N, C-alpha and C positions, 0 to 999 in steps of 0.2 A: 504495499500500499504505500503510494508516494505522499509526501507532505501535504500536498493539495488537498488529498482525499482526506486525510486526518484532519486538515482543518476545518474542512467542511462537516465531517462527521461532529467533531467539537460544537460547531455553531448549532447544528441540529439538535444535538443534544442538550445544549443550553436553552435553546427554544420551549423545546419540549418541556424541561423540568422548571424553568421560570414562569412559564404560562402566562405570558404577557397581555393575551386576551381572555383572562378571567370571566366568566360569566355567572352571576348571581341571579336568583330567582327568590321573590318574597311573595308571602300572602298580602293580599292587600283588597280592601273592600270595593274596591273599583275592579278588581280581577277575579275575585273569588266566584261570580256568577258567569264568568266568561266574558269576552273582550266586547267593547262598547259599541253601540250600532254603528252601521254606515249610513252617512247621510250628508247631504248637501245644507249648509248654511251660508247666510245671506253675508256674512263679515267681510268678505273681501270687497265688496261693491261698496257697503256703507263706510269702510275704512278708506277706500281709495279716493271716494268723493266726498266723504265727509258730509253725507246725506242720509236719511234713511232711505231705504230700498222702495221703490214704487211699487203699485199694487199690480200694475202690468207686468214690470219685470219680475216681480214674485210668481206670478202666475205662469209666465213663459218658462222659468226656471223649474217648476212642477211638472209641466208637462215635458221638458227635456229631460228630466231625471226619470220621469215613467217612461218615455220611449228609449232610452238609451243606457239607462244603468240599474234599473229595479230587477233587470234578469241577472244582474251580478250581486244583489243582494243590498243595494242600496235603497232602504225603505222608508226613509224619514227625511222631512224638510223642515229647516228651523229658521226664523228670524233671528236677526243679531240685535246690536245694541242701538243707539240714536234713537232711543224708546222715550224720551223725553215729551216728543209730540203724541204719545198715545194719553190723550187727556178727556177721552169719551168713557164714561164710567156708568154701570149700572145702579140700581138703589141701593147697594151695599158699598159702593165705592171702588169696584174692581173693574179695570179696563177691559174693554168690550173689543177694542182693535188695536193693531199694531201702531196704527198712527191714526191720528182722527181725519186726516185727510183721504183715507180709504174708503171707498163706497162699502166694502164688506168687511164684517167682523170676524174674529177667531172662530166663531161657530160655523160660520159659512165656509171659512177655509178647511175647517176640522172636516166637513162632510164632503167638500169638495175632493180631499186627498183620501179620504175613506173609501169613496167611489173608485177611487183609483187601487184601491190596496196599498196605500202610503200611509205614513203615519204624520202625526204635527208635533214638533218640537217648539217650545217658546222660551226666548230668552227674556226672563224677568225674575226680580228678587222680591218674594213675598214679604219681605219686610221694608218695602217701598210703599209709600202713600203718595197719591199723586196731589199736586198743588189743586187741581180742580176737586179732589175730595177734601183736601184740607179747607179750601174756600167754602165748600157748601156744609162743611163740619157733618158729615154723614155718620149715620148710627152703624157702631160696630155691630155686625150680624150676630145676634144670640146674646147681646149684651145690653146694658143700659148705658155703656160708654162711647163717646163720639170720637171722630176721629182727632180733633186738636188734643184729646186727653191722652192719646198713645204715642205721638212723635216724641223723638228726642230735641234735645237743644241744638243739635248740628242738623243740616239737611245734606242730601247727596249733593245737590245743585238746585238753580231756582225752580226748577219743576218738580222735584221729589223731595220728600222728606224721608229720614231714618224712621221706622217704629221703635221706640224704646222697649226692648223685650222685659225690663222690669216692672212696665206698667201695666195694670189691671186693663184688661181688654186685647192687651198686644198679642197673646197666645191665640184668642178667638181669630183675630185679625190674621194671623200668619197662616194657621191651619185652614181658616174660611177660603183664603185666597188659594191654597195648593188642591183644596176640594173644589173649587168653583174651575180651576184648569182641567182637574181630572174628570169632571163629570162632562166637561164639555169635549172629551175625546183626547186631550194632550196627553202623551206618552211620556215626553221628557220636559222637565224645566231645568234650563241652564241659568244659573244665578250669578250675578256679580257681587264678589266677596272680598274683604280687604284680611291682610294679616295681622298679627298682633301689633305691628307698628302702625298701623292705620293707612297701610299703602295698599293699593289694589294687588292681589294676588296674581299669579302669573297664569294662572288657568281659571276660567269658570268652573263651577262646581256643577255637575249634572246629577239631577235627581229623578231616577228612573221608574216609572210605573208599569208594574206588570198586570 
């Protein structure tokens, strides 16, 4: 065996024993029930243009996914941020549309998707309370508390308030929001969250409804 082969042998042994490509697996609540859904989300358009997605473009992407990707397991459509324009609410203060300029609401689009054997995901945080709900001071469902009683001292922005989870009525508001979306046929809620330093978390948290 010449010196060149000996050197290559030692290099091979070093790579094998040092294991530079170490792989690890860990149990996680996000993977314990399998991988997440395959879906289309409106984020790229909203981010690139810094505007909410239009209803016509939303529909065209639903039809595009249905025609070209559903056969490969893509079965959900989800809106994304730029949600401040959602100020159309029901009697409980819950938003009914992705944007108040849209002609149709979540219920319409949930039925539209269901007819195509697709699911609807919604980007929203149930801990939000809209400016409209605050101004109308709506009654929190199943309580005697009103919207202004459950908000915290800091707002998310000019159009959304944070609900203070320590206040009476907050639990009913949050649970009521989740139940509202679930009964509408929404299968996944992606919520904006913050870390312990009060900064936006790197990833939205997805809540899957089975």
